[in-house]
N, C-alpha and C positions, 0 to 999 in steps of 0.2 A: 504493500500500500504506499503510495507516494504522499509524503507530507512536506509542506513548505511553511517555514516559520520566518517571518519578516520582522525586522527591527530597524530603528533609526530615524523615523520620521519626526517631524516637529515644526516649530516656528523659528524662523531665522530672518535676520534683516538682510536687505539687499547687499550683495558683496560678501556675504557670509558663506559658511561651509556646513555641510552635513554629510554623514556617511550612512548609507543604507546596507544592511546585510540580510541575506537570505540563506538559511540552512535548509538543504533538501535531504530527505531520507527515503529509502525504499527502492532505490535503483541506481543505475548509472545514467548520467545525462549527457547527451552529445552536445547540447546547447543550453546555456544558462544566460539569463539576462533580465532586463528591466523594461517595462513599458509604463506609460503614464496616461492618465485621462483627466483633463482639466474640465471644469464645469462647462457644460454645454458643447463639449467637443468630443471627437471620436478618440478612442484609445490609440496611442501612437508608440512606435518603438523608440526607446531611448538608447539602449546599448545592449549588445549581445556579445558572448564570448564562447567559442567552441572548446571542446575538450583538448584540442591541440593549440589553443590560445589564439585563434583567429578572431579578431575583434571588428565589430561594426558599431558606429556611432551615428545618431541622427545629426544632421548638419548643425542644428541649433544648439548642440551641446559640445561639439568638437572643441577641444582646447580648454574646456572647463570641467568636464566630467571624465573620470577614469574608472573603467571596470576592470575587475580582477576576479580570479577564482582560485580556490584551493581544492584540487581534485580529491585529495586524501580526505578532506573534511566535507566534501560536497557543498562548499559554501561559495556564494558569489557576492561580491561587494561592489558598491557604487559610491565612489568618492565624488562629491559634488562641491566644486569650488566656484567662487564668483557668482553666486546664485542671483537670479533676477526674478522680479515679480512674475514674469510669464512662465517660470518654472513651477509655479504653484499648481499642484495636481495631486491626485492619488497615484502613487507609484506601486506597480504590481510586479512581483517576481514571476518570471516565467521560465519554465524548463521544458526540454524536449527529451523524452525518454529514449535511451539506446537499448536495442536497435529499432524498435517498432516505430518510433517517431511520434508517440502520443504527446500532446501538449498538456501541461498542468499549470494552474495559476494560483498564486498566493491570494490572501484576502485583501491585500493592499494596505499601504501606510501613507498617511497624509503628510505632504510637505507644503508648508505655507511660507512664502517669501514676502514679507511685508515690514514696513517701518512703523 
């Protein structure tokens, strides 16, 4: 049974930093990453990282966010620096199970960037 436990959301001022973590259990995951959904908008990809450390970022977060994973601990971390009000959203951990390719989602953690 796949379980995802997210942590690290909160309120931060513009220009500040937050770190999100997601611990996954129950399988091996070919891809781990983060998506976000702002109020009134569709869910969008933020960053993903494969088991071989191939990384993809949304253009809007390149240079500000850093994704990493620890394969031994099945953990994916998103370091978010220089946060902007437009980064405000619910952030969801997403993993893809190996080898079947099923998608799993965390419950989400709220990130609010406001002065």
